[in-house]
C-alpha distance (Angstrom), angle and dihedral (degrees) to the residues before:
residue distance angle dihedral
M1 . . .
L2 3.82 . .
H3 3.82 88.5 .
L4 3.84 90.5 56.3
V5 3.82 92.1 49.3
R6 3.82 90.8 49.4
Y7 3.83 90.8 48.6
A8 3.83 92.3 48.7
T9 3.82 93.4 49.9
H10 3.80 90.3 47.2
L11 3.82 89.0 55.1
L12 3.81 89.3 53.6
A13 3.83 93.6 54.1
P14 3.84 94.3 86.3
L15 3.79 89.9 59.1
T16 3.81 87.7 70.2
A17 3.84 95.8 44.0
N18 3.78 120.3 100.4
C19 3.81 109.7 -152.7
S20 3.81 98.6 175.8
D21 3.83 91.9 95.1
F22 3.81 89.9 51.3
K23 3.81 92.2 51.6
E24 3.82 90.9 52.4
R25 3.81 92.2 47.5
W26 3.82 91.3 47.5
A27 3.80 91.7 51.7
A28 3.81 91.9 49.0
A29 3.82 98.2 41.5
A30 3.78 116.3 115.2
R31 3.76 127.4 -172.2
Q32 3.78 113.9 -112.2
E33 3.80 110.8 -154.5
G34 3.79 115.5 -120.7
T35 3.83 93.6 18.9
L36 3.77 136.7 74.9
A37 3.80 93.5 -118.2
G38 3.80 115.5 127.7
R39 3.79 139.5 36.5
W40 3.80 126.5 -10.9
E41 3.82 128.6 -178.0
G42 3.77 134.9 -172.9
D43 3.77 138.3 94.0
W44 3.77 144.9 -68.5
V45 3.78 123.9 -135.4
S46 3.79 128.7 -167.1
I47 3.78 109.5 -139.1
A48 3.81 88.6 -168.0
S49 3.83 97.1 56.5
G50 3.80 106.4 11.4
H51 3.81 91.6 -121.7
R52 3.79 116.0 141.8
G53 3.77 141.5 172.4
P54 3.78 147.0 164.1
L55 3.79 119.4 -65.0
K56 3.80 133.7 -165.3
C57 3.77 126.6 -174.3
V58 3.78 137.0 -173.8
I59 3.79 114.8 -158.2
E60 3.79 122.0 -160.3
I61 3.79 119.1 -171.5
A62 3.80 107.3 -132.1
S63 3.82 93.0 174.6
D64 3.81 140.5 -30.8
E65 3.81 87.4 -79.5
I66 3.83 102.8 37.0
W67 3.80 131.6 57.7
H68 3.79 121.0 -176.5
A69 3.81 110.6 -145.7
R70 3.79 126.0 -166.8
F71 3.81 116.4 -166.3
R72 3.78 134.7 -164.0
A73 3.80 112.3 -168.4
G74 3.77 127.6 -175.2
Y75 3.78 127.7 -157.0
T76 3.78 140.8 171.4
G77 3.79 87.3 19.1
I78 3.81 95.0 -84.9
F79 3.81 110.6 48.5
R80 3.81 126.4 84.0
A81 3.80 127.5 -171.1
C82 3.80 126.1 -170.9
Y83 3.77 127.2 -163.3
E84 3.78 140.6 148.1
T85 3.78 138.1 -141.9
D86 3.78 142.0 172.9
F87 3.79 121.4 -116.6
H88 3.79 123.0 -153.3
V89 3.79 105.8 -137.1
A90 3.80 138.0 -155.7
R91 3.80 121.1 -172.4
L92 3.81 112.9 -132.4
A93 3.81 98.3 179.6
P94 3.82 136.3 -12.7
D95 3.81 90.1 -76.7
R96 3.85 103.9 22.2
W97 3.80 131.0 79.4
T98 3.78 139.1 175.0
F99 3.81 122.4 -153.5
S100 3.79 145.8 176.7
G101 3.77 137.0 -172.2
R102 3.76 147.0 149.0
S103 3.78 138.1 -141.3
D104 3.78 137.5 179.2
L105 3.79 107.6 -127.4
G106 3.80 93.7 -178.4
A107 3.78 132.0 -102.1
L108 3.81 95.1 -74.1
A109 3.81 92.2 56.6
G110 3.81 96.9 43.4
G111 3.81 104.4 -82.7
L112 3.80 121.9 -114.2
Y113 3.81 115.4 21.0
E114 3.79 123.9 -165.9
Y115 3.80 122.0 -158.6
D116 3.79 137.5 -167.0
G117 3.75 131.2 166.5
D118 3.75 151.6 126.8
A119 3.76 134.5 -110.1
S120 3.77 145.3 -172.9
V121 3.80 127.4 -166.5
E122 3.83 88.6 -87.1
A123 3.86 106.9 31.3
F124 3.80 133.6 43.4
T125 3.82 123.2 -171.1
C126 3.78 121.2 -178.6
R127 3.79 128.8 178.0
Y128 3.80 117.4 -152.1
K129 3.78 135.1 -169.4
C130 3.76 137.3 178.1
K131 3.80 134.6 165.2
Y132 3.81 93.5 -77.0
D133 3.80 105.6 24.2
H134 3.78 146.6 31.2
G135 3.77 132.4 -176.1
E136 3.76 147.0 118.7
F137 3.80 142.8 -79.7
R138 3.83 115.2 -145.4
L139 3.78 114.3 -168.9
K140 3.79 138.7 171.4
R141 3.79 130.8 -173.7
G142 3.80 111.4 -64.5
N143 3.79 126.7 -136.6
C-alpha cells in the first residue's frame, strides 16, 4: 500500500513544476565547442522500477568547477517535470569530465537526489539515487 501512495504522489509532482523557464532556456541554448554547454537529449531509466521516459537538459558552464544543469523529464507519456541542479566538476582530460551533485526536489518528487556521472563533448551519463529510486540519465548532444 505504501508503494502505491508513493507512486501516486510522484505522479502529482509535475503539477507543481513550472517548465516555462526550461522552454526559454532550451530555445536560447547554443552549443559551445570544446565544452558541455548547450542542449542535450536522451532518456532516463529507473533501475528500481523499470520506468523510463524522455529527458532534455540544458547545461550552462558557471565555472571550470561548476555546471548548472536544467532538466525536463517526461513520464507516463503525458507528465513533464522540470528542475535544476549544480554539478561539481573535475576535468579528466581535454574532452572528458566527471561530476557529482545533489538537489532536493521536494517530497512529491522523491526528496533529496544525489548524482554522479561522466561526460565527453558528445555523451553525458549520470547516475541518480534518492530514498525511493535509483537509475540513470543517458544524453547525447541535442539539435
